[in-house]
MARPAFI-291769 format. One record per residue: x, y negated, z negated of N, C-alpha, C, O, CB in turn. Coordinates in steps of 0.02 Angstrom, whole numbers, plus 50000, padded with zeros to 5 digits. Last residue first. Glycine has a CB too. Layout:
XYZXYZXYZXYZXYZ
...
***
This chain:
506954888649619507474891449575507774885949531508214887449490508024894749617
506094883149708505794886049647506314888649599506144890749544505324891549666
506844878949814506514873749775506214876449711506094872649664505974870349815
507274891349867507754886449842507434881249797507734879249746508104882949898
506074896849910506454900249858506944895449825507034895449764506824906349886
505774887550012505324888449954505684891749896505594889749838504724892649974
506834888750103506674882250072506264883150009506394879849959506304877850122
506734902350137507344899750107507214893150071507454892050016507894898750160
505454902550196505604906650137506214903850100506204903150039505714914150157
505664894150306505204892050253505304896050189505244893350134504484892750277
506554901750381506744895050360506304892750301506554889750253506694890150418
505764913050408506364913650366506604906850340506824906350283506934916850406
504714907950491504574911050426505194910950381505154909050323504324918150436
504434900750609505014899050568504934901750496505074898250448505124891350566
503484903550703503244900850639503814899150591503684896250538502794905850606
504184909550808503914902750817503704899450752503724893350745503334902950865
504414922050749504974917650767504734910450773505044905850746505314919950833
503104926650738503514925850678504114921350690504284917250648503754932650653
502694927550871502364922850827502764921550763502784915950738501664925450808
503564937750917503574931050948503274925950901503554920550891503194931051014
503124948350836503814946050833503874938950861504204934650831504284950850871
501804949650880501934947950810502644945250803502754940350767501824954050765
502054953751014501694947451000501824945050929501944939150918500944948451011
502644965850988503044960651021502724953851012503064948851003503124962251097
501544972250936502134971250894502584965950923502874961850886502514977850885
500724972951048500534968350994501104967350944501144962050913499904970950957
501454982551121501284976051151501134970951095501394965351096500684976651199
501374993051031502024989951045501934983151076502294978451059502454994451091
500004996151041500284993950977500964990450987501104985450954500364999850929
499945000351174499554994551153499824991751087499864985651079498814996351145
500695011851170500935006251210500584999751189500894994451187500825007551285
500575017050996500435017751068500745011751105501025007251074499665018151081
501415023550854501225017750896501125019650969501525023250999501755012250890
501675031850749501255034350803501035028850851500515029450884500645037850774
502395024050658502735029350694502345032150753502635034450802502895034950648
502075006450668501875013150646502225018450689502325017450749501105014050649
503464994850665502824997450690502695004450664503155007850641502814997350767
504224981150599504184988350592503484990650614502984988550585504334990650519
505254968250651504564970650648504564978250648504874981450691504144967850708
506294955550596506254962750609505524964950600505224963650548506724966750562
507234941550614506544943950619506554951250640506804952950694506134939750670
508434937250485508254938650554507534941250555507264942950503508744943750586
508934940850353509134935050391509044936250466509524936350505509864933250376
507514947150261508174947950293508304941950338507844938450359508194954650334
506244943750218506794942950171507484944350200507984942750168506694947450114
505094955650284505244948950261505834948950213505914953450172504624945850228
504784964150414505204965350356505444958550332505934955850358505814970150373
503114963650476503774960750470504134963150407503824964050355503734953050470
502274976750560502334972850499503044970050494503524973650506502174977250437
501294977950713501844979550668501864974950609501514969850607502504979350706
499924978950772500564979550806501124981850762501414987250772500754973050837
498604976150752499084973150705499784973550734500204969150723499064976750636
498024983850849497984976550857498454972950809498684967450824497274974250845
498194996750801498574994650860498574987150869499064984250893498284997950923
497274998750699497974997050681498384994850741498884991250732498295003050649
495664992550690496134995750737496854993850720497034987950726495974993550810
494644987050622495104991150583495624994550627495984998950604494714996450545
493964979650718494144976350655494664980350616495084977450582493524975350612
493644988750817494154983650830494414980550766495004978950760493874978150876
492614995650755493234999150769493804994150782494364995250760493155003750830
491614985950754491884988350691492554991750701493014990950661491384993150657
491374984850892491644979050855491934981150788492454978450767491084973850844
490854997550916491474995550949491794989650913492404989350905491334993651023
489694997150840490215002050822490885000150854491405000950823490005009050844
489004987150910489174986150840489734990850818490194988850782488564987050795
488854993451036489234987151030489454985950958490024983950947488814981251055
488085004951004488745005451035489154999151024489744999451005488675006751109
486835007250955487315003850910488015003450940488495001750905487345007550844
486185014351050485925007751035486415003650993486414997550995485255008250999
486915026051041486955022051103486715014951092486985010151118486545025451160
486505030450917487205028550926487285024250988487685019550989487645034750931
485185033650945485335028250898486045025750905486185019850900485215030550827
485405044551029485075038551056485225032551011485365027051034484315039551063
485935053150934486345051150992486065044851023486435040351042486385056851044
484825054950853485405051450826485875049150882486175043750878485785055950777
484025062050942483795055650917484375051550889484425045450900483255056650863
484755073950963484655069151018484435062350995484635057251024484145071951066
485895076650823485255077450857485195072450914485535067350914484665076550807
487225075050783486835080650755486165081750789485885087150785486715079450682
488055064550813487985069750864487545075550841487495080550876488655072350884
488165056350704487775053850761487645059250813487185058750854488135048050793
489005063950621488305062850602487885060650661487305062750668488265057750546
490235063550692489925069850674489175069050659488765073050682490275072850613
490515049950699490405053750761490035060250746489585062250783491075055250795
490655047550560490135043950599489985047750663489405048750680490365036750616
491755055650528491095056950497490535053650537490005056650547491085054550425
492775049350601492585056250616491895057850589491495061050623493105061050586
492805036850537492655037350609492435044250629491965045150668493265035350649
493185041150410492535037950419492335038250493491755039650508492555030650395
494485045850436493975050450411493275047550423492825051250443494075051850336
495145033950475495085039650521494535044450501494145046850542495755043450525
494985026350357494735023850421494635029650470494115030150503495215018650451
495655034450264494935033150255494625030750321494075032750338494815027950199
496975033550313496625040050311495875039150305495485042750338496885044250253
497265020150293497255022850361496875029450364496495030650411497975023850386
497195019950153496735015950192496685018450263496135018950291496945008550192
498285028250121497605030150101497085026350142496585029250163497505028850026
499345020650171499205027250201498505029650182498165032650223499725032350177
499235008850090499225008550163499025015250194498575015550236499915006450190
499345013749958498745009949980498675010150055498135011350082498785002649955
500625019349967500055023649951499405020249973498965023450002500035025349875
501365007849990501335012950042500765017850031500455020150078501995016650046
501155000849869500944998049932500885003149987500415002950027501414992649953
501765009149773501045007949770500785005449838500265007749861500885002749715
503085008049825502775014549811502015013849812501665017449848503015017449744
503414994549830503334998349892503025005149883502715007749930503984999049925
502414985049712503034988049735502884992449796502304993749812503374992249678
501354970949759501484977149724502174979749745502484976949790500934982549738
500094959049793500794960349777500874966849738500494968049691501094954449738
499114952749918499114957749864499844959949854500164962449900498654963949882
498444937749970499074941549964499004946249905498874944149849499684936749956
497174933249962497484932850028498154936650030498394938450083497604925550047
495744940149876496424937449877496664937349949496414940949992496894941649832
494464944549900494564940049843495264936949842495364931749811494444943749779
493994953549993494214947050017494344942049962494334936049973493704944250063
493724966449961493184961549948493364954549974492934950149976493034961249874
494734975249969494354974050030493744969650019493314969150062494144980650059
495304975149836495704973649896495274971549956495424966649989496114979549915
494644979249724494624972149741494904970649810494764965349839494994968149689
494894992449699494234990849728494164983449745493664981449776493684992849680
496184991849640496094994549707495434992549739495404991149799496145001849705
496294975849554496274983149557496144985349629496004981349673495744986049509
497344962149505496794964949544496854972549544497394975249534496804962149618
497804948749395497824955749415497224957549459496674954749451497854960249354
497854931849463497884936849410497924943949438498064944949498497294936249365
497954922349560497274924049537497274929149481496744930649453496874926549594
499004909049590498974915849564498284917149533498074913749487499524916949512
499644900049691498934900449675498794907649652498504911649688498494898549738
501214894849621500814898949665500084898549644499924897049586501074906249664
502474891549552502054886749588501664890449643501774889449702502494881049620
502464902249404502714899949469502224895149502501644894649482502844905949516
501854907349293502264901249285502514898449351502754892749353502854902849240
501224918649341500814913449308501194906849302500894901549306500594915749239
502284926349382501834923549432501404917949403501254913149438501394929049461
502824929949256503224926049304502774922749357502884916949374503734930649339
501744937149199502004931149166502394926849215502304920749217502464933149106
501644947649291501064943349279501304936749248501074931349268500544946849232
502874953849271502744950449334502154945649328502164940149356502604955449390
502674959549147503174954349153503064950349217503144944249218503884957349153
501664968549183501534963649131502034957849136501844952049129501554966949062
502324976349277501774972149300501594966849248501384961349265501164976449316
503274982449189503494978249246502934973749270503054967749282503734982749304
502524989749099502924984149074503144979549131503194973449122503544986749037
500904992649177501534994749146501944988649126501734982949137501934999349193
499214986949133499774988449177500374991049140500364991649079499964982349217
498444973249042498424979649077499034980549122499334975749146497784980249119
498424960548989498744965748949498774972548984499094977148959498374966548884
497654953049075498374951849073498744957449037499324958949053498524945149039
496394962549161496644958949102497404958449103497754962849129496404962449038
496084970849266496154963649280496424959749221496664954149230495484960749300
497014985849292496494982049259496604974749271497164972649284496474983649183
498114990949349497584995749332497014992449294496594995849266497875001449291
498664980649488498744983649422498164988449410497764989849456498774978149367
499364969049598499054975549591499194978549523499774978849501499304980249646
499014952149591499514957149572499164963849561498704964349520499894955049508
498624940049716498404944849667498944950049654499294952049700497754948349690
498484923449769498934929049757498644933549703498434931149651499644926549736
497794914149898497684916749831498094923149822498054927749864496924918149818
498534901049993498384908249983498304910149910498694908149867498924912450015
498034888150058498274889149989498134896349969497654897649931497944884149939
497774890150195498064883950170498384884850102498944882550090497534878450167
498064902850307497794901350241498144895150213498754894950208497884907350192
498504907850431498184901250428497864899550361497424895250359497674900850480
499224919150454498504919950445498134913350439497514913250441498364924150384
500514913350471500244918150521499484918850515499144919250566500584924950512
500754903950369500984902650437500664907150489500554905050546501724903450440
500144909050251500044902150273500184901450347499774898650384500494897450233
500604922150243499884920950246499724913850271499244912750308499564922050178
501974919550231501724923150289500974922050298500734921150354501874930750283
502004913050107502214909450167501954912950230501734909550277502984909050170
501544923350023501184916950027501354913350091500914910850126501354912549966
502534932950037501854934350061501444928050069501044927450115501514939050014
503594926449974503644927950045502954929450075502804927350131504104934050057
503064925649844503254919549880503284920749955503034916749994503924916849854
502904939249814502324934749813502464928349853502034925949890502124933049741
504214943849817503734946349866503134941749871502884940449926503514953449848
504704937049704504974935449770504504937849826504394934349875505664938649779
503944943849606503874936549615504124934449684503804930549719504254932749560
504464956449622503754955349636503604947949644503174946049684503324958349580
505764954349577505644955849648504914954749666504764952349721505854962949664
505594952449442505814946749481505724947949556505614943149594506554945249466
505244965249394504724960049399504944954249443504534951349479504544957449331
506014978249494505944974249434505454968449447505284966949504506624971549410
505424992349583505534985049584505504982049514505014983149479505014981749629
505515005949688505605003749618505794996449618506284994449651506145008049582
505345006849824504905010849781504955008849708504485010049669505075018149789
505294996049955505604996849889505145000749842504614998249823505774989949858
504554996450074505284995750078505624997350011506194999650011505464988750100
503134996850075503525002950079504275002450080504625007550085503335006450138
502444985150070502084990950096502524997050106502345001750140501754989150161
502374973649937502774977249984502414983550006502104986949964503464978949954
501014966650015501744966350011501964968649942501754965749892502004959250026
499724963350122499944968150071500704968250071501014969850123499644975250084
498704949850160499384952550166499524957150107499434955250049499914946750168
497074950850239497524948950185498194952250195498264956950235497224950850116
495774944450352496304948950331496694946350270496654940450253496784950150388
494014941750314494654939550343495204944150317495114947550266494804932150325
492784949350293492794942250309493434940050343493414936850396492694938150246
493024963050270492444960950309492454953650332492184951950384491814962150269
494804964550299494234964550254493634962450296493724960250353494344959750191
496384972550347495734969450362495264969450301495304973750258495394973050419
498104967650320497554972450310496874968950322496814963050307497584975550239
499754966650367499114963050369498554968250369498534972750411499064958450432
501174969450269500684972350315500024968450310499774967150255500564979850299
502814966950244502174963350237501684965850290501774964550349502264955650243
504114974050157503684974750216503004971450202502674973150152503594982250235
505544965150096504914968650085504504968850149504554964250191504504965150028
507274964750038506734963150084506104967150068506144972050031506944964450157
507974958749884507824964249930507264962249977506824958349958507624970649890
508304945749838508704951549819508604957449866509074960849884508534953649748
508444929549894508054935749901508504941649885509034942449917507744936349972
509314918949890508794919249840508354925349843507924926249799508374913249845
509574918750064509774916049999509194916149950508644913749965510044908950006
509064934450141509064927150139509294924750070509214928450021508364924250155
510174948550161509554945450140509624937850139510184935150137509344947950071
510944955350311510944953050241510274949750225509874948350269511534948050229
511094961550431510854954650431510924951350363510954945150359510134954450453
511634974250396511924970350450511724962950448512134958550463511714973350516
510934979250284511664979550287511954974750338512464971450325511894986650303
509594976750319509864974150256510624973950258510934969050237509634978350197
509444983550440509324976350437509634973250375509914967850378508564974850438
509744996850402510144993450453510054985850449510554982150453509934995950523
508734999250303509444999850287509864995850337510294991950317509665007150286
507544997250377507674993350317508414993350300508704988150284507264995950258
507705007050476507644999950495507814995550436508174990550443506934998450522
507705018450396508305016850435508295009550458508815006250459508375021450495
506405018350346506965017650300507605015650336508005011650311507075024050262
505685020750465505615014450429506205013250383506475007750380504965014350389
506105027150616506205028450545506205021950505506675017950511506855032450533
505215017350740505585023150717505605023850641505155021350607506285022950742
504765006850803504245011250777504565017550750504225022550738503735012850832
505474990550797505574997750799504965001350770504684999150720506204999750760
506144975350859505554979350843505744986750844506134988850887504974977950892
506924959350827506944966350848506324969950823506014967950774507584969850822
507284942650887506924947350844507034954350871507204955350929506164945650840
508124935650968507784931950915507424936450866507284934550809507284927050945
509764940651018509034941651018508744937850960509064937050908508854949251015
511014936150997510844937651066510094939051074509834938851129511254943551092
511524934750871511174928950899510984929950972510794925151005511594922850894
512044945650811512504941750854512174935650885512494931850921512764946250909
510894950650748511464948350708511924943850749512174938850723511854954350681
510134954950858509894949450816510474946450776510534940350771509334951850768
510954965250903510784959750948510534953750910510684948050928510264962051000
510944973750792511564970250811511424964450858511754959250853512054975150843
509674979350800509824974650745510444970550761510484964650746509914978350678
509904987650910509394982350915509514977050860509454971050873508684985250909
510864996150856511054991950913510544986250923510724980750943511104996250978
510145002550755510714998250738510894993650795511064987750784511325002450719
509205009550835508985004750784509544999850768509444993750768508765008450720
509975017950917509585012650948509335007450897509265001550914508995015550984
511685021450866510965022950868510575016750890510795011150883510715025350799
513085023050854512795020350916512055022250922511825024350975513175023050978
513375028950732513555021850743513215018850804513075012850805514305021250751
512815039150629512655037850700512775030550716512315026450713511925039850716
513185038150494513505043050537513395041450612513855042350652513225050050522
512445027350438513165027850427513495032450478514035030850503513305030350356
511145030050475511445023650496512205023850489512565020950529511155017850453
510985042650414510935041950486511255035450510511615035550561510205042050507
511125039850277511595044350310511585043450386512115043450418511435051650293
510025031250256510705028850244511215033250279511685030650309510845028750169
508885039750295509045033250326509775031150318510105029450367508605027950297
508865056450337509025051850282509235045150311509715044950349509575054850235
507605060550460508295059950437508355055250377507945050750368508735057350494
506365061250515506465064950453507175064250425507325066950372506315072150464
506445054150634505965051850583506085055250516505915052350464505255053150606
508135051350691507525055250686507085052850629507325049850581507685062550677
508895039150786508785041450717508125045150714507605042350733508795035450667
509945042050929509305039850899509255042750829509535048050815508695042150944
511305036751037511005040750984510335037850961510185031950973511485041250924
511795028251135511875035451145511475039651095511315045451110512595037351140
511055015051217511285017451151511265025051155510765027951176510825014751092
511045001951335511125009051321511365010251250511815006851226511615012251371
509834990351361510504991251331510554998451308510165000851268510614986251270
508914983551496509074989351455509774988551425510244986351459509034995851496
507574971351525508214974651539508364980051487507984980851440508784969551541
506374960751594506494966951556507164969851574507314970751634505924972051569
506144950451679506324948651610506474954751566506684954051509505754944751578
505684955651796506394953851793506614952151723507214952351708506534948051840
504554969551777504704962351774505454961051767505814964951735504334959151716
504354982651889504654980951824504824973451824505204971251868505284985251809
502934989851964503464984751969503694982651900503284981151856503224978552009
502545005351881502485000651936503064995851938503624997551918501834996851931
502745014951785502535008351763502435003351819502264997551807503035005551714
503345026951810502615026951804502325020151786501725019451773502395032051753
504695024051810504395026651871503635026351870503315025751922504625033751884
505115020951683504985015351729504585017851790504175014051818505635012151753
505485032951628504815030251612504625024551658504025023351670504795027951540
506775033751677506285038851698505575036451684505115037751723506415045551663
507375023551607507255022651679506775027951706506405026551753507915023051717
507455029451480507055023451490506885022551564506315020951581507415017151463
508335039951504507655041451481507195035451492506615036251512507655043451407
509495032751539509195037351587508475038951568508035039151612509605043851590
509755025451420509585021951482509245026551532508765024551565510215018951513
509235026851261509505030951315509285028151383508705028451400509275038351307
509145009751200509095017051194509425020551252509825017651288508375019051188
508184995551199508814998351174508725005851166508285008051129509024994951107
507604983551305507464990151280508124993451262508564994151304507074994351332
507344966651288507864971751298507644978251266507524978551205508544969351269
506554953651366506444959351322506974964551338507044966551396505714962351330
506494936051385506854942351395506634947451344506544945851285507614941251392
505644925551364506144924851417506464931551435506664932751491506684919951398
503994922651322504544927451318505014926651378504794927151435504274934651314
502854915051334503364912951287503944917651279504354916751234503064911851222
501464926551355501824920351368502364919051316502324921651260501334914451370
501304942951410501364938751350501754932351366502324932751389501714942651293
501324950251534500754945951517500814941651454500414937051445500164950151509
502504957351564502064955051618501584949551595501454944851632501674960851645
503044960751443503444956651489503024953751545503164948351570504014960851519
502014968851395502154962551362502564957951407502434951951409502544963751296
502124979651484501504975751483501614968951449501354963851472500944979551448
503394984251447503264982051516502644977651518502654972351550503174988251563
503174988051314503644982551329503534979851400503584973851411504364984951321
502294998751331502084992751294502524986751308502284981151314502094994251220
503105007551403502485004951434502234998751397502004993951429501945010351433
504115010251309504275007151374503645004051404503674998351429504575012251423
503375016351208503765010351194503905006551258503815000451262504435012151159
502835027651267502385022351245502755015851231502485010351241502005024551184
504095034851301503545033351348503125027351327503075022451364503105039351355
505165039151225505155032051244504545029951286504475024151303505775030451283
504015040251086504555036851121504885041751170504885047851158505085034051070
503015044351001502885044651073503405040851114503275038451169502195042051089
503435042350872503215049050891503145049850967503215055350994502555050650858
504925032050860504205033250861504035040150887504445043350920503865028050902
506255024950953505935025950889505185027050896504855023550933506055020050844
506865021251070506895028351052506545029950986506525035750965507625030551047
506895007851093506495011951139506455019251118506045022951145506795011551209
506794994151002507065000850995506625005551037506065007051018507095003150920
506934978751079506464984051061506834990651059507144992751108505874984251110
507194961451058507504968051067507024973351041506744972650986508194968451030
506734946651139506534951751091506884958351108506864960551165505764952651092
507014929651159507274936351177507094941251121507274940251063508044936151188
506314915151232506374919551174506574926551197506324929051248505724919651133
***
């Protein structure tokens, strides 16, 4: 299996990207080749601190990079030799099985959609993010690719989320929930009301509307929404995790007795941190394009890139796109 990695995308590129890719090449099974796409001189400078470089790791030079604040469409159009586009090109040409980027999310969505096109029956791709609950994770889709969605897209997102939950999370019959402002069928805007009707008639295990406080109870395996709502949920959840961690440290350090209590709870606190650690998720697949594309957080560490490569490998092995095409075709 061959994975292409955008080495220039992310807040800590290329250092953390290169280190994560090197570690994946060393220890992740099932990988024949990892190609780092970006400024070759900058990538090789990072090699110096990584020790012996595995033979499965190579470089494809790209002269340009897309900044995090740039307009996605303009950047992809103007910067022909950018690292995101070149990584997507490897997938398009069949030279790589998947690509990964921690760079400009919009640019990844634009490049993948324009170059790979969408799967038959899919109008727009969607980002599927795996989120934790006390019992088991769930899929949030769309987490940011589409800010405005007609109801038919929400149905497509539900189908793609169902397949991802089945193949990656191991859910036999995923429960689908539609994000709204109330659980009753009559609640929500016109789009969610229409989507409720479409989901009710589809061959899905549709549980009905869900609200924000339902997400982390483990009541559903797939939460469906447009990218505007999904990205707000994602960013708010990340903020709450960071704030809670800060508050816990602050409270435990207020007195010697509390510090002792924290020491006694070290293992429990460490296990809780692992449960909500975004680095372990690695990245979120852009479902619906004709290829495997994994979008990582802009602040991804080497550890996060390592796990993003793992997610890409698992997505290829799970034949997600083939199953989406089959399911969409049989439901149309």
